[in-house]
N, C-alpha and C positions, 0 to 999 in steps of 0.2 A: 426482535426494537423497530422503535419506530420509526417513519421514514426522518421525520428531523433528528433522531441519533442517529442514523445514515449521514445524515448531511452534514451534522454537524461534526463527525469522526473523520469523514472525506476531507473538510476543510481543513481541521488540524493537522491528520497525517498528513494529507498531501502537501501541505504548509512547509509542514516539520523536512518530510521527504526532499522536498523544493532545494531547501536554505542546505542541505547535509549532500546535493547531488547537484551539482553545475549542469549536468548532461539533460535534466528534470525540465529546467527554467523553459520561457520563452513560449508558455502556453496562463492564457487566460484563466478566473476561477472555473469554467466550467471544468479545466484540463486536469484544475487543482483538484476537484471534487470528484469527479472519474480515477485519478490519477489514485488518490487517498482510499474511492472506496474499494479498487481493484488492489490496494497492497493488504485491506482488510481483511479479502478473501486468502488472497496468496499466504499471508502473514496466518490465520486462522487454520488456512489446510496444512500448512506446514510445521507447524505449532502440534496441529493435531497428529498426525500421521507420525513426528517423534515423541510426544508421547503416547500415544498408544500402537503407534506402529499402524494405524488403519488408513488408508485413504476416507477422503469423506472433505466435502465443501464444506467449509466452518469459516463462517466473518467471526473479527473481532469484535467485543465490545464494547463501549464506552467509559472504560473504568483507565485509569491510567498506566497497567501493563497491555488493556486492549491496542489503549494507543502507541505504543510501544512498538507493540507485535505489526502494527498497518504501518507505520513507518518501517519498519526492516523491510517487511512483505511490499511495498512500496519500488524502494531502492532496491532490491532485488528485482522488481518489475520493470522498472526501469536499465537497470543494466541487462536485463535479460530482452527487451526492445532493440536496445542500439546492436545488442551483438546479432538479435535477425537482420536487420537494416544493414548493419556492416558500417553502423558510423561511429565510432572510438568515443568514450564515453569522457574524456576530456575536453 
């Protein structure tokens, strides 16, 4: 996937994840981008693990289903981040 596609995927999925989970708010556009890209890798890796039974670091793609997977991955990443830091997610 090209750099531009990763940026677009990161911004779209990060913005949607921030709208879904109030705990993800508070960072700027760079935070949204990073959240979305991390979500793409978390979601892609979990999808690969569930469908094939193998663990592989895989990112989702810039498709409607890929954006959905990246949003789910971003929400999971925010939840895990707040659990590690001891903050509540509300």
